[in-house]
C-alpha positions as CSV (number, residue, x, y, z in Angstrom):
1,M,124.9,82.9,155.4
2,V,127.5,80.4,156.8
3,I,128.2,80.6,160.2
4,Q,131.4,78.4,161.5
5,V,131.2,77.1,164.6
6,L,134.5,76.7,166.1
7,L,135.7,75.2,169.4
8,V,139.4,75.4,171.4
9,A,140.8,73.7,174.3
10,D,144.2,75.1,174.9
11,G,145.8,71.8,177.0
12,P,148.4,71.8,180.0
13,D,151.4,71.5,177.4
14,G,150.2,74.7,176.0
15,A,148.7,72.6,172.5
16,A,145.4,73.1,172.0
17,T,142.8,70.7,170.1
18,T,140.1,72.3,167.8
19,V,137.2,71.0,165.9
20,S,134.6,73.1,163.6
21,T,132.4,73.0,161.3
22,T,130.2,75.7,159.1
23,I,126.2,75.9,159.4
24,E,124.4,77.3,156.0
25,I,121.6,80.1,156.4
26,N,118.5,79.9,154.2
27,T,117.2,83.8,155.6
28,T,114.6,83.8,152.8
29,D,112.8,81.3,155.3
30,P,111.2,83.5,157.7
31,R,111.8,80.5,160.6
32,W,115.9,80.9,160.0
33,P,116.4,82.2,163.5
34,A,114.7,79.2,165.8
35,W,116.4,77.3,162.5
36,L,119.7,78.9,163.7
37,V,119.5,78.7,167.3
38,D,119.2,74.9,167.2
39,A,121.4,74.3,164.5
40,I,124.2,75.7,166.3
41,T,122.9,74.1,169.6
42,F,123.3,71.0,167.4
43,Q,126.7,71.9,166.3
44,A,128.2,72.6,169.8
45,Q,127.3,69.7,171.5
46,E,128.5,67.8,168.5
47,G,131.8,69.5,168.4
48,A,131.7,69.3,172.1
49,R,131.8,65.3,171.7
50,R,134.6,65.0,168.8
51,L,136.6,67.5,170.7
52,R,137.0,65.1,174.1
53,D,136.8,62.4,172.2
54,Q,140.0,64.0,170.5
55,L,141.5,65.1,173.8
56,I,140.8,61.2,175.7
57,E,142.9,59.6,172.6
58,Q,145.2,62.9,173.0
59,A,145.7,61.9,176.5
60,G,146.1,58.0,176.2
61,N,148.6,58.8,173.6
62,R,150.6,60.4,175.8
63,G,150.2,57.4,178.2
64,R,151.7,55.0,176.0
65,R,154.8,57.1,175.3
66,L,155.5,57.3,178.9
67,R,154.9,53.4,179.0
68,A,157.3,53.1,176.5
69,A,159.6,55.8,178.2
70,R,159.6,53.9,180.8
71,G,160.3,49.8,179.2
72,G,156.6,49.8,178.5
73,R,155.7,48.7,182.0
74,P,152.7,50.6,184.3
75,A,153.9,52.2,186.8
76,A,152.5,49.4,189.2
77,Q,154.1,46.7,187.9
78,A,157.7,48.9,188.0
79,G,158.6,47.9,191.9
80,R,157.9,44.6,190.8
């Protein structure tokens, strides 16, 4: 059996950021239910970290674009 874990975050601008992974389960192993819970928990945590990193990167890119539109100066120095 193959399970896909998909995490989606909708941004304030309406754009969505997604991360996904797949988990293969050997259902002939009698311990597969416990292994499934562990695998999904681990993959969800890793996916959440990747999603966080993507959102931070996107926020940084937006900040750089805004600074470039203002002439490249940080807002605190713009009035000097």
